[in-house]
C-alpha positions in Angstrom: 14.2 5.7 -68.5 16.9 3.8 -66.7 16.3 1.4 -63.8 17.8 4.0 -61.4 15.4 6.7 -62.4 12.5 4.2 -62.2 13.6 3.4 -58.6 13.5 7.0 -57.6 10.1 7.4 -59.0 8.9 4.3 -57.2 10.3 5.5 -53.9 8.7 8.9 -54.3 5.3 7.3 -55.2 5.7 5.0 -52.1 6.1 8.0 -49.9 3.1 9.5 -51.5 1.0 6.4 -50.8 1.7 6.4 -47.0 0.9 10.1 -46.5 -2.7 11.3 -45.9 -4.9 11.4 -49.0 -5.5 15.2 -48.9 -1.8 15.9 -48.6 -1.1 13.3 -51.4 -3.5 15.0 -53.7 -2.0 18.4 -53.2 1.5 17.1 -53.6 0.6 15.1 -56.8 -1.0 18.1 -58.5 2.1 20.3 -57.9 4.6 17.6 -58.6 2.9 16.6 -61.9 2.9 20.2 -63.0 6.6 20.4 -62.2 7.2 17.3 -64.2 5.3 18.7 -67.3 7.8 21.5 -67.4 10.6 19.0 -67.5 9.3 16.5 -70.1 12.0 17.4 -72.5 14.7 16.9 -69.9 13.2 13.5 -68.9 13.2 12.4 -72.5 16.9 13.3 -72.7 17.7 11.7 -69.3 20.4 9.4 -70.6 22.3 12.4 -72.0 22.2 14.4 -68.8 25.3 14.5 -66.5 25.1 13.5 -62.9 24.7 17.0 -61.5 21.7 17.7 -63.8 20.1 14.4 -62.9 20.3 15.1 -59.2 18.9 18.6 -59.7 16.0 17.2 -61.6 15.1 14.7 -58.9 15.6 17.3 -56.2 13.3 19.8 -57.9 10.8 17.2 -58.7 10.4 16.2 -55.0 10.6 19.7 -53.6 6.9 20.2 -54.2 6.3 17.1 -52.0 8.4 18.5 -49.2 6.8 21.9 -49.4 3.4 20.4 -49.3 4.4 18.3 -46.3 5.8 21.3 -44.5 2.6 23.3 -45.2 0.5 20.4 -44.1 2.3 20.4 -40.7 1.2 24.0 -40.3 -2.3 23.0 -41.3 -2.3 20.2 -38.7 -1.1 22.6 -36.0 -3.7 25.2 -37.0 -6.4 22.6 -37.0 -5.4 21.3 -33.6 -5.5 24.8 -32.2 -8.9 25.3 -33.7 -10.1 22.0 -32.2 -8.8 23.0 -28.8 -10.4 26.4 -28.9 -13.7 25.0 -30.1 -13.6 22.2 -27.6 -12.9 24.7 -24.8 -15.9 26.9 -25.9 -18.2 23.8 -25.9 -17.1 22.8 -22.4 -17.6 26.3 -21.1 -21.0 26.5 -22.7 -22.2 23.4 -20.9 -20.8 24.0 -17.4 -23.0 21.4 -15.6 -21.9 18.6 -17.9 -18.3 19.7 -17.7 -18.3 19.9 -13.9 -19.9 16.4 -13.5 -17.5 14.9 -16.1 -14.4 16.4 -14.7 -15.3 15.5 -11.1 -16.0 11.9 -12.1 -12.7 11.6 -13.9 -10.8 13.4 -11.1 -12.2 11.0 -8.5 -11.2 8.0 -10.6 -7.8 9.2 -11.6 -7.0 10.6 -8.2 -7.9 7.3 -6.5 -5.7 5.4 -8.9 -2.8 7.8 -8.4 -3.0 7.7 -4.6 -3.1 3.9 -4.5 -0.3 3.6 -7.1 1.9 6.0 -5.1 1.4 3.6 -2.1 2.1 0.5 -4.2 5.1 2.2 -5.7 6.5 3.1 -2.3 5.9 -0.3 -0.7 6.2 -2.8 -3.5 8.0 -1.3 -6.6 10.5 1.4 -5.8 14.1 0.5 -5.5 16.5 2.0 -2.9 18.0 5.4 -3.7 21.5 3.9 -3.7 24.1 3.1 -6.3 23.3 0.1 -8.5 20.7 -1.4 -6.1 20.3 -4.5 -8.4 23.8 -5.7 -7.1 22.7 -5.7 -3.5 21.7 -9.0 -1.8 20.5 -9.8 1.7 22.3 -12.7 3.4 19.7 -14.9 5.1 20.2 -17.9 7.3 17.1 -20.0 6.9 15.8 -23.5 7.7 12.6 -25.5 7.6 11.1 -23.5 10.4 12.7 -20.2 9.6 11.7 -19.2 6.1 12.7 -15.5 6.5 15.9 -15.3 8.4 18.6 -12.8 9.2 22.4 -13.2 9.2 24.3 -15.9 11.0 26.2 -15.1 14.3 28.5 -12.1 14.1 31.8 -14.1 14.3 30.5 -16.1 11.3 29.7 -12.8 9.5 33.3 -11.6 10.1 34.5 -14.8 8.4 32.3 -14.0 5.5 33.9 -10.5 5.2 37.4 -11.9 5.4 37.1 -15.0 3.1 34.4 -14.2 0.5 35.6 -13.6 -3.1 32.2 -13.0 -4.6 31.3 -9.7 -3.0 32.9 -6.3 -3.2 31.8 -5.8 0.4 29.5 -6.9 3.2 27.8 -4.8 5.9 25.8 -5.6 9.0 22.8 -3.6 10.3 20.0 -3.9 12.8 17.3 -1.6 14.2 17.8 -0.2 17.7 16.1 2.6 19.6 18.8 4.1 21.8 17.9 6.3 24.8 19.8 9.6 24.2 20.2 12.7 26.3 19.9 15.7 24.0 20.2 19.1 25.6 19.6 17.6 29.0 16.4 15.9 27.9 16.1 12.1 27.8 14.6 10.8 24.5 14.0 7.5 22.9 15.1 7.7 19.2 14.3 5.1 16.6 17.5 4.2 14.8 19.9 1.5 13.8 23.5 0.3 14.4 25.5 -0.6 11.3 29.0 -1.6 10.1 31.4 1.2 9.4 31.2 0.5 5.6 27.4 0.5 5.5 27.0 3.9 3.7 30.0 3.4 1.4 28.7 -0.1 0.4 25.3 1.4 -0.5 26.9 4.4 -2.2 25.0 6.9 0.1 26.7 10.3 0.6 25.8 12.7 3.4 23.7 15.8 2.7 25.5 17.5 5.5 28.8 16.5 7.1 30.0 13.0 6.5 28.8 9.4 7.0 30.3 6.6 9.0 33.5 4.9 7.8 35.3 1.8 9.0 37.5 3.8 11.4 34.4 4.8 13.3 33.5 1.1 13.9 36.8 -0.3 15.2 36.5 -0.6 19.0 33.7 -2.6 20.8 31.7 -0.3 23.1 33.7 2.8 21.9 33.2 2.9 18.2 36.4 4.7 17.0 39.5 6.2 18.5 37.6 9.4 19.2 34.6 7.7 20.7 31.1 7.1 19.4 29.8 9.1 16.4 26.4 9.1 14.8 24.6 10.1 11.6 21.0 11.4 11.8 18.3 11.4 9.1 17.1 14.4 7.2 13.6 14.2 8.7 15.0 14.1 12.3 17.4 16.9 11.5 14.4 19.0 10.3 12.0 18.0 13.1 14.3 18.0 16.1 17.1 20.4 15.2 15.3 22.8 12.9 17.8 22.2 10.0 20.5 23.9 12.0 23.9 23.3 10.2 25.6 23.5 13.6 24.2 20.0 14.4 27.4 18.6 12.8 29.7 18.3 15.8 26.9 18.5 18.4 27.5 16.1 21.3 24.6 14.0 22.8 24.9 11.2 25.3 24.1 7.5 25.2 24.0 6.6 28.8 27.3 8.1 30.1 29.0 7.9 26.7 29.2 11.1 24.6 28.1 10.7 21.0 29.1 13.2 18.3 26.8 13.8 15.4 29.0 13.9 12.3 26.4 14.1 9.4 22.9 14.1 8.0 21.7 11.5 5.4 20.0 12.6 2.1 16.3 13.3 2.3 15.4 10.4 0.0 17.3 7.7 2.0 15.4 5.9 4.7 17.6 2.9 5.2 16.9 -0.8 4.4 13.8 -1.2 6.6 10.8 -0.1 4.6 8.1 1.3 7.0 10.6 2.1 9.7 11.8 5.6 10.3 15.5 5.5 11.0 16.4 8.7 12.8 19.9 7.9 14.0 22.6 5.5 12.9 25.3 4.4 15.3 28.3 2.1 14.5 27.9 -1.6 15.1 30.5 -1.5 17.8 28.0 0.3 20.0 26.3 -3.1 20.5 29.1 -4.0 22.9 31.7 -6.7 23.0 29.5 -9.3 24.7 26.8 -9.3 22.0 29.3 -9.1 19.1 31.3 -12.1 20.4 28.3 -14.4 20.9 28.9 -17.5 18.8 25.3 -18.6 18.9 23.5 -15.3 18.6 21.3 -14.7 15.6 20.2 -11.0 16.0 21.1 -8.8 13.0 20.8 -8.5 9.2 23.6 -8.4 6.6 23.8 -7.1 3.0 26.4 -7.5 0.4 27.2 -6.1 -3.0 27.7 -8.9 -5.5 30.5 -8.5 -8.1 29.1 -7.9 -11.6 30.6 -11.1 -13.1 29.8 -13.5 -10.3 26.7 -15.8 -10.6 24.4 -15.6 -7.6 24.5 -19.4 -7.2 28.3 -19.3 -6.9 28.2 -16.6 -4.2 25.5 -18.5 -2.2 27.5 -21.7 -2.3 30.6 -19.9 -1.1 28.9 -18.4 1.9 27.1 -21.7 2.6 30.4 -23.6 2.9 31.9 -21.0 5.3 28.7 -21.1 7.4 28.7 -24.9 7.7 32.4 -24.9 8.6 31.6 -22.3 11.3 28.7 -24.4 12.7 30.7 -27.6 12.8 33.7 -25.9 14.4 31.6 -24.4 17.2 29.4 -27.5 17.8 26.2 -25.7 16.7 25.2 -28.1 13.9 22.7 -30.1 16.0 19.2 -31.2 15.0 17.5 -28.3 16.8 19.6 -25.7 15.1 19.2 -27.3 11.7 15.4 -26.7 12.1 16.1 -22.9 12.0 19.6 -22.4 10.6 20.1 -25.0 7.8 21.6 -23.0 5.0 22.4 -19.6 3.5 20.1 -18.0 1.0 20.6 -14.7 -1.0 17.6 -12.4 -1.5 17.6 -9.3 -3.6 18.0 -6.2 -1.5 17.3 -3.7 -4.3 14.1 -2.7 -2.4 15.3 -3.3 1.1 13.9 -5.9 3.5 10.7 -7.8 2.5 8.8 -7.4 5.8 6.5 -4.6 4.7 6.0 -6.0 1.2 5.0 -9.5 2.5 2.5 -7.9 4.9 0.8 -5.5 2.4 1.4 -7.0 -1.0 -1.9 -8.8 -1.5 -4.0 -6.1 0.2 -2.5 -3.4 -2.0 -3.0 -5.5 -5.2 -6.6 -5.9 -4.2 -7.0 -2.2 -3.7 -5.4 -1.4 -7.0 -7.9 -3.7 -8.7 -10.7 -1.9 -6.9 -9.6 1.6 -7.9 -9.1 0.4 -11.5 -12.8 -0.7 -11.5 -13.8 2.7 -10.1 -12.0 4.4 -13.0 -13.8 2.1 -15.5 -17.1 3.1 -13.9 -16.1 6.8 -14.1 -15.2 6.3 -17.8 -18.6 4.6 -18.5 -20.3 7.5 -16.7 -18.6 10.2 -18.8 -19.1 8.1 -21.9 -22.9 8.2 -21.2 -22.8 11.9 -20.7 -20.9 12.4 -24.0 -23.5 10.2 -25.8 -26.3 12.3 -24.4 -24.6 15.5 -25.4 -23.7 14.1 -28.8 -27.4 13.2 -29.4 -28.3 16.9 -28.8 -25.6 18.0 -31.3 -26.7 15.6 -34.1 -27.9 18.5 -36.3 -24.6 20.3 -35.9 -22.8 17.1 -37.0 -25.2 16.7 -39.9 -24.5 20.2 -41.1 -20.7 19.7 -40.9 -21.0 16.4 -42.8 -23.2 18.0 -45.5 -20.6 20.8 -45.9 -17.9 18.3 -46.7 -16.3 17.5 -43.3 -15.1 13.9 -43.1 -16.2 11.6 -40.3 -12.6 11.4 -39.2 -12.6 15.2 -38.8 -15.7 15.0 -36.5 -14.2 12.1 -34.5 -11.0 14.1 -34.0 -13.0 17.1 -32.7 -14.9 14.9 -30.2 -11.7 13.2 -29.1 -10.1 16.6 -28.6 -13.0 17.6 -26.3 -12.6 14.3 -24.5 -8.9 14.8 -24.0 -9.6 18.3 -22.7 -11.9 16.8 -20.1 -9.4 14.2 -19.1 -6.6 16.7 -18.9 -8.7 18.9 -16.5 -9.8 15.8 -14.6 -6.2 14.6 -14.3 -5.1 17.9 -12.9 -7.9 17.9 -10.3 -7.1 14.2 -9.7 -3.6 15.1 -8.7 -5.0 17.4 -6.0 -7.2 14.5 -4.8 -4.2 12.2 -5.0 -2.2 14.5 -2.8 -5.0 14.5 -0.2 -5.3 10.8 -0.5 -1.6 10.2 -0.1 -1.5 12.3 3.0 -4.5 10.3 4.4 -2.7 7.0 3.6 0.5 8.2 5.2 -1.3 9.3 8.3 -3.3 6.0 8.4 0.0 4.1 8.6 1.5 6.5 11.1 -1.0 5.9 13.9 -0.6 3.6 16.8 2.3 2.6 19.0 4.0 0.6 16.3 3.5 3.2 13.6 4.8 2.7 10.1 6.7 5.4 8.2 5.7 5.5 4.5 6.9 8.4 2.3 4.5 9.1 -0.6 5.9 11.8 -2.8 4.2 12.8 -6.1 7.5 12.2 -8.0 8.0 11.7 -11.7 7.0 8.0 -11.5 3.6 8.9 -10.1 3.2 11.8 -12.5 4.0 9.5 -15.5 1.4 7.0 -14.1 -1.2 9.8 -13.8 -0.5 11.0 -17.4 -0.7 7.4 -18.7 -3.9 6.7 -16.8 -5.4 10.0 -18.0 -4.5 9.4 -21.7 -5.8 5.8 -21.6 -9.0 7.1 -19.8 -9.5 9.7 -22.5 -9.3 7.1 -25.3 -11.6 4.6 -23.4 -14.5 7.0 -22.8 -13.9 9.3 -25.7 -13.5 7.0 -28.8 -16.6 4.9 -28.6 -19.0 7.8 -28.1 -17.3 9.7 -30.8 -17.7 6.9 -33.3 -21.2 6.3 -32.2 -22.2 9.9 -32.4 -20.8 10.5 -36.0 -22.5 7.4 -37.4 -25.5 9.3 -38.9 -27.1 10.2 -42.2 -27.1 14.0 -42.8 -30.3 14.1 -44.9 -32.9 13.0 -42.4 -31.0 14.8 -39.6 -31.3 18.1 -41.4 -35.1 18.0 -41.7 -36.9 20.3 -39.3 -39.4 17.8 -38.2 -37.0 14.9 -38.2 -37.1 12.6 -35.2 -34.0 10.6 -36.1 -33.9 7.2 -34.5 -31.4 7.0 -31.7 -32.4 3.6 -30.5 -29.0 2.1 -31.1 -27.4 5.0 -29.3 -29.8 4.5 -26.4 -29.0 0.8 -26.2 -25.3 1.5 -26.1 -25.8 4.0 -23.2 -28.0 1.5 -21.3 -25.4 -1.2 -21.9 -22.8 1.1 -20.3 -25.2 1.5 -17.3 -25.5 -2.3 -17.0 -21.7 -2.5 -17.0 -21.5 0.2 -14.3 -24.1 -1.6 -12.2 -22.2 -4.9 -12.6 -18.9 -3.3 -11.6 -20.5 -1.5 -8.7 -22.0 -4.7 -7.4 -18.6 -6.4 -7.5 -17.1 -3.5 -5.5 -19.9 -3.5 -3.0 -19.5 -7.3 -2.5 -15.8 -6.8 -1.9 -16.4 -4.0 0.5 -19.0 -6.0 2.4 -16.6 -9.0 2.7 -13.8 -6.8 4.0 -16.1 -4.9 6.4 -17.5 -8.2 7.8 -13.9 -9.5 8.2 -13.0 -6.5 10.2 -16.1 -6.9 12.3 -15.4 -10.6 12.9 -11.9 -9.8 14.0 -12.9 -7.0 16.3 -15.5 -9.3 17.9 -13.4 -12.5 18.1 -12.9 -13.8 21.6 -9.3 -12.8 22.2 -9.2 -14.0 25.8 -8.8 -10.5 27.3 -11.0 -7.4 28.0 -10.1 -4.5 25.8 -11.8 -1.5 27.3 -10.4 1.0 29.8 -6.8 -0.3 29.9 -3.8 1.9 29.4 -0.4 0.4 28.6 3.1 1.8 28.4 6.6 0.5 28.2 8.6 1.7 31.3 12.4 1.9 31.1 14.1 3.2 34.2 17.3 4.5 32.7 20.4 3.8 34.8 18.6 1.8 37.4 20.7 -0.7 39.4 20.2 -4.4 39.0 19.0 -7.0 41.5 17.0 -6.1 44.6 17.1 -2.4 44.0 15.5 -2.8 40.6 12.9 -5.1 42.1 12.1 -2.6 44.8 11.7 0.1 42.1 9.1 -2.0 40.3 7.2 -2.5 43.6 7.2 1.2 44.3 5.9 1.9 40.7 3.0 -0.5 41.2 2.1 0.9 44.7 2.1 4.5 43.6 0.0 3.9 40.5 -2.5 1.8 42.4 -3.2 4.8 44.7 -4.3 7.0 41.8 -8.0 7.9 41.7 -10.1 5.6 39.5 -7.5 2.9 39.2 -9.0 -0.6 39.5 -5.9 -2.7 39.0 -2.2 -2.4 38.0 0.2 -4.9 36.5 3.8 -5.2 35.2 4.8 -7.8 32.6 7.5 -8.6 30.1 4.8 -9.0 27.4 1.3 -7.8 26.9 -1.4 -8.9 24.4 -0.8 -7.8 20.8 2.3 -5.8 21.6 4.2 -7.4 18.8 6.9 -8.8 21.0 7.8 -12.5 21.6 9.8 -14.5 24.1 10.2 -18.2 23.6 12.1 -20.8 25.7 12.5 -24.6 25.6 11.0 -26.6 28.5 10.8 -30.2 29.8 7.4 -31.1 31.1 7.0 -34.0 33.5 5.1 -36.9 32.0 5.4 -35.6 28.4 7.6 -37.1 25.7 8.5 -34.6 22.9 8.7 -35.9 19.4 10.3 -32.9 17.8 12.3 -29.9 19.0 9.2 -27.8 18.3 7.3 -29.7 21.0 9.6 -28.3 23.6 9.1 -24.7 22.6 6.7 -22.4 24.5 6.2 -18.7 24.8 7.0 -17.2 28.2 5.5 -14.2 29.9 6.7 -12.9 33.3 3.9 -11.1 35.1 3.1 -9.3 38.4 0.2 -10.3 40.7 -2.4 -8.1 39.1 -1.8 -9.1 35.5 -4.7 -11.4 34.9 -7.1 -9.0 36.7 -5.9 -6.0 34.7 -6.3 -7.7 31.3 -9.4 -9.6 32.3 -7.9 -13.0 31.7 -10.0 -15.7 33.5 -8.5 -18.4 35.7 -10.0 -21.8 34.7 -8.1 -24.2 37.0 -6.1 -24.0 40.3 -5.0 -20.7 41.6 -3.2 -17.6 40.4 -0.1 -15.9 41.8 -0.1 -14.5 45.3 2.2 -12.5 47.6 3.6 -15.8 48.9 5.2 -16.5 45.5 8.3 -14.4 46.3 11.8 -14.8 45.1 12.7 -17.2 48.0 9.5 -19.3 47.8 9.2 -22.5 45.7 8.9 -21.7 42.0 5.4 -21.8 40.5 4.0 -21.3 37.0 0.7 -21.1 35.1 -0.2 -22.6 31.8 -2.8 -21.5 29.3 -5.4 -23.9 28.1 -3.7 -24.7 24.8 -0.5 -25.7 26.6 -2.4 -27.7 29.2 -4.2 -29.7 26.5 -1.0 -30.2 24.5 1.2 -31.4 27.3 -1.4 -33.2 29.5 -4.4 -34.0 27.3 -7.4 -34.8 29.6 -5.2 -35.1 32.7 -5.0 -32.2 35.2 -1.7 -30.3 34.9 -1.9 -29.1 38.6 1.1 -30.3 40.6 3.2 -31.2 37.5 6.6 -29.6 37.0 8.1 -27.7 34.1 11.9 -27.4 33.8 13.0 -24.3 31.9 15.9 -24.4 29.5 16.6 -20.7 30.2 19.4 -20.9 32.8 23.1 -20.0 33.1 25.6 -22.6 31.9 26.7 -25.0 34.6 23.6 -24.5 36.7 20.7 -27.0 36.9 17.6 -26.0 35.0 15.0 -24.3 37.3 11.9 -26.3 38.0 8.4 -24.7 38.3 5.3 -26.3 39.7 2.2 -25.7 37.7 -0.4 -24.3 40.1 -3.1 -23.1 37.7 -4.4 -22.8 34.2 -5.7 -19.5 32.6 -7.8 -18.8 29.5 -6.1 -18.6 26.1 -5.1 -15.2 24.8 -4.4 -14.1 21.2 -0.9 -12.9 21.8 0.5 -12.0 18.4 -2.5 -11.1 16.3 -6.2 -11.8 16.2 -6.0 -14.1 13.2 -3.6 -16.6 14.5 -4.8 -19.4 16.8 -3.7 -19.3 20.5 -0.2 -20.6 21.1 1.2 -22.3 24.1 2.1 -19.9 26.9 3.9 -20.3 30.2 3.4 -17.6 32.9 6.0 -17.0 35.6 5.6 -14.6 38.6 7.7 -11.5 38.3 9.4 -12.2 41.6 10.7 -15.5 40.2 11.5 -14.3 36.7 14.2 -16.1 34.8 15.2 -13.0 32.7 16.8 -9.8 33.8 14.0 -7.3 33.4 15.3 -3.9 32.6 12.1 -2.6 31.1 8.5 -3.8 31.5 5.0 -3.0 30.3 2.9 -1.2 32.8 -0.9 -1.8 32.4 -3.5 0.1 34.3 -7.3 -0.6 34.3 -9.3 2.4 35.2 -12.9 3.6 35.7 -12.1 7.2 34.5 -10.7 9.0 31.5 -7.5 7.5 30.0 -6.1 10.9 28.9 -6.0 12.2 32.5 -4.7 8.8 33.7 -1.7 9.1 31.3 -0.5 12.4 32.8 -1.1 11.1 36.3 0.9 7.8 35.7 3.7 9.8 34.1 3.9 12.1 37.1 4.0 9.1 39.6 6.7 7.3 37.6 8.9 10.3 37.5 8.4 10.8 41.2 9.8 7.3 41.7 12.8 8.0 39.4 13.3 11.2 37.5 15.2 9.4 34.7 12.4 7.1 33.5 11.5 6.8 29.8 7.9 6.0 28.8 7.5 4.7 25.3 4.6 3.0 23.3 1.9 4.8 25.4 -1.4 3.4 24.1 -4.7 2.0 25.2 -5.4 -1.7 24.8 -8.1 -0.8 22.2 -5.5 1.1 20.2 -3.2 -1.9 20.3 -6.1 -4.0 18.9 -6.7 -1.4 16.1 -3.0 -1.3 15.3 -2.9 -5.1 15.0 -5.7 -4.8 12.5 -4.0 -2.1 10.4 -4.1 -4.1 7.2 -7.8 -5.0 7.7 -8.8 -1.5 8.6 -7.0 -0.1 5.5 -8.6 -2.5 3.1 -12.1 -2.2 4.7 -12.0 1.6 4.9 -10.8 2.1 1.3 -12.9 -0.6 -0.2 -16.0 0.9 1.5 -15.2 4.4 0.2 -14.6 3.2 -3.3 -17.6 0.9 -3.3 -19.9 3.8 -2.3 -18.2 6.1 -4.9 -18.8 3.4 -7.6 -22.4 3.2 -6.5 -22.8 7.0 -6.7 -21.3 7.1 -10.2 -23.4 4.2 -11.4 -26.6 5.9 -10.1 -25.6 9.1 -11.8 -25.1 7.2 -15.0 -28.4 5.5 -14.7 -30.2 8.8 -14.0 -28.5 10.5 -16.9 -29.4 7.7 -19.4 -33.0 7.5 -18.2 -33.4 11.3 -18.3 -32.1 11.4 -21.8 -34.3 8.5 -22.8 -37.4 10.3 -21.3 -36.5 13.5 -23.2 -36.0 11.5 -26.4 -39.4 9.8 -26.0 -41.4 12.9 -24.9 -43.4 12.8 -28.1 -44.2 9.1 -27.7 -45.2 9.6 -24.0 -47.5 12.4 -25.0 -49.2 10.2 -27.5 -49.6 7.4 -24.9 -51.2 9.9 -22.4 -53.4 11.4 -25.1 -54.7 7.9 -25.9 -55.6 7.3 -22.2 -52.5 6.1 -20.5 -52.4 7.2 -16.8 -49.5 8.8 -15.1 -49.0 5.7 -13.0 -48.8 3.5 -16.1 -46.2 5.8 -17.6 -44.3 5.8 -14.3 -44.3 2.0 -14.2 -43.3 1.8 -17.9 -40.2 4.0 -17.5 -39.2 2.6 -14.1 -39.6 -1.0 -15.4 -37.2 -0.3 -18.3 -34.6 1.2 -16.0 -34.8 -1.7 -13.6 -34.5 -4.2 -16.4 -31.1 -2.8 -17.2 -30.2 -2.7 -13.5 -31.3 -6.3 -13.2 -29.1 -7.3 -16.1 -26.1 -5.5 -14.5 -26.9 -7.2 -11.2 -26.9 -10.7 -12.8 -23.6 -9.9 -14.6 -22.1 -8.5 -11.3 -23.2 -11.6 -9.3 -21.4 -13.8 -11.8 -18.3 -11.7 -11.6 -18.4 -11.6 -7.8 -18.8 -15.4 -7.6 -15.8 -15.8 -10.0 -13.4 -13.3 -8.6 -13.9 -13.0 -4.8 -12.1 -16.3 -4.3 -8.9 -14.4 -5.0 -9.2 -12.5 -1.8 -10.0 -15.5 0.4 -6.7 -15.2 2.3 -7.7 -11.6 3.3 -11.0 -12.8 4.9 -11.7 -14.1 8.4 -14.8 -15.9 9.6 -16.6 -16.1 6.3 -16.3 -17.5 2.8 -15.6 -15.4 -0.3 -19.0 -16.3 -1.7 -20.9 -15.5 1.5 -24.6 -15.4 0.5 -25.6 -12.8 3.1 -22.9 -10.3 2.0 -23.8 -10.8 -1.7 -27.6 -10.5 -1.0 -27.1 -7.3 1.1 -24.9 -5.7 -1.6 -27.5 -6.5 -4.3 -30.4 -5.2 -2.3 -28.5 -2.0 -1.5 -27.7 -1.5 -5.2 -31.3 -2.1 -6.2 -32.6 0.3 -3.6 -30.4 3.1 -4.8 -31.0 2.3 -8.5 -34.8 2.5 -7.8 -34.3 6.1 -6.6 -32.1 7.0 -9.5 -34.6 5.5 -12.0 -37.7 6.9 -10.2 -36.7 10.6 -10.7 -36.8 10.5 -14.6 -39.9 8.2 -14.4 -41.7 10.7 -12.3 -40.8 13.5 -14.7 -42.2 11.4 -17.6 -45.4 10.8 -15.7 -45.9 14.6 -15.3 -45.6 15.4 -19.0 -48.4 17.6 -20.4 -49.8 15.7 -23.5 -50.5 19.0 -25.4 -46.9 20.1 -24.9 -45.5 16.7 -25.6 -47.4 16.4 -28.9 -45.7 19.5 -30.2 -42.2 18.3 -28.9 -39.5 17.4 -31.4 
């Protein structure tokens, strides 16, 4: 034979080697028979022409391909048989099937729900064209790590001079007060550059989006006036998806605004967590704000050219920025603390605010639900082991009849995948409920977050992958364990085949379940105690029976007329039944707002610009009484502190200690840097000191605070927070307050209506989310572990029934048998607890930043979690032990 023919034979043999043995045997038999018919032709190979040689090789390999084709049908037929047999087995054991599917559904559903939240908050990119090319332009400094864009005149220079970007757009959230069909409404929205939508590549679902012509005239928008684009959600909720909304005219103050389009349903802007319902052109901000040379108030995004390095683009913008700062005399030491340079951050997923807040908590929750899924897998694996032990004679018969071990493993894996498929489908239902709960959890409170959690293809792919991995994890090991048997002793009628190794494997799974459950219980305990510590921290104010709302008298005149309006509001609300005190203020505790100014304090020498900075709150007379803030030195504000009286101020304790140390601050003066240019700074005499208040959140220490009387306010106060302390019900009070305010002025807008307790809960959103979910998953893990322990011990008791009967026939008491079985179960629980304690001590330090008021290895929390686990495990082990103690020796001696 020639070398070419030998090569073809070698290739065909190689193909035969890599195919399954059974197929290879069938093919070899047919192929060798075909070759025998062609022996003469092979002997005359060198004298054959090319066409006959090719036909010979083709016909010689045709048997292989026919066998391969037939084997495909054999595999399909075998697979259908496995599925049908597996379905019959699951239907025959309905209790086992229900418990297994429910366990898997809970584990898979929990993972899917948390993944959908992680995907929406941390992973998903914006539904825009080529989001990887988008970059946020941040003006940062040593004291401003996460900044927005530089002043608008500088931004305009960026747009005119940059060569690295195809375009730049400005945007900022605003909540305009619109009159729609004669009704005044506050609508969450944003104002953006005219090229905002075209830069992002977002097209309207109805009508059109903004264009540069709509954003050309300050205060007017475009030549035809102000126009707006609304979101798909707002179109659905407010206008019932009426197509006639395009062209509808609403009013912003006295200015008409024409709705020109509706955004696509999947687009929610660049502010994750914020529901943007209406978008207006940037020119709606007004000429005064847009022309401010030292105003940092908006965000900017740019689309980088494909071939431009990000470092080059940043350097280009940084040079323009420094030229602008030098030209306008803004490059002083104080500004350099906040506005030192330009940085570019990826905008492919929008602003980072929500991700920075929830990144670590969500990662912790994902780890928790992954452990829950592992516990569910161990639970189902134990159930499969117990059921496989009951089927050992079936497996022995099939092995004796010639079935391979691979064939049995394949059958068991098919049953496992059927279980996980059904569990995955039910898990999707649980995930839908869980996603709705998570979305509603975020959407509560006055500063609610909007999180869209659809079960899209990404979530479905995750669920499918998790289900497949789960099926392999809990199905493969029991299948291999169950088919490792000798058919001969298993087929004997009186055989009591040893299943000690199988029992040890099941108990090892129980120990692993206990260890993981203890880890989750410790985590849940730490998060619950953190939430408890924060709720009980001394925040400096009294939380109960206080209603707060932001009052905005639309169209009210300025000056004395506005001051009289506020006095009338206070007087009317004070007369309501059950009202103990009323106050007006520019800020309130935990409202999420901030107002800082620079001051000069007599007798104090600042070392840095930060030493001059202090938060300012402008309050009415009843503010401290309403919020329960105690006066520690001097006096509070009185009626005598009017607009024409000498200016007075109060400090909190932190500010008094910082500026005066052990000296009394009473009588000292504070000069405010908040004054019109060309006028001397106003000076305030310090007349008292009040208790510290947690203003921003309950975790951060108290900051320096300056209180000014409302009558001597340094700001023009167009809207204030009204707070009412009452002795009655808050729901009735809300309606009464609303009626009194509208009696003062019909056009008054009330927003952010909430009790002070609700504000506290809203500030603890992250902690409540983690504590609630970790507690639920911890209890679920505990339940699954106890079910697993009960199942293993029940199987162990059933396996040892004959042994127990012998013990009792020889004189062992029921109590001794009870202690024997219970001791064995608790030994495995104790092993799991020891492993879980080691895991808890090693891993809980990763969540230290999420805790408050306790250490990650808090001994009390760990001890309580271990005791709770032991208590439940005792119950789970006691039930099989009690059943063993009640065995009738005569019946047990006949048991096989």
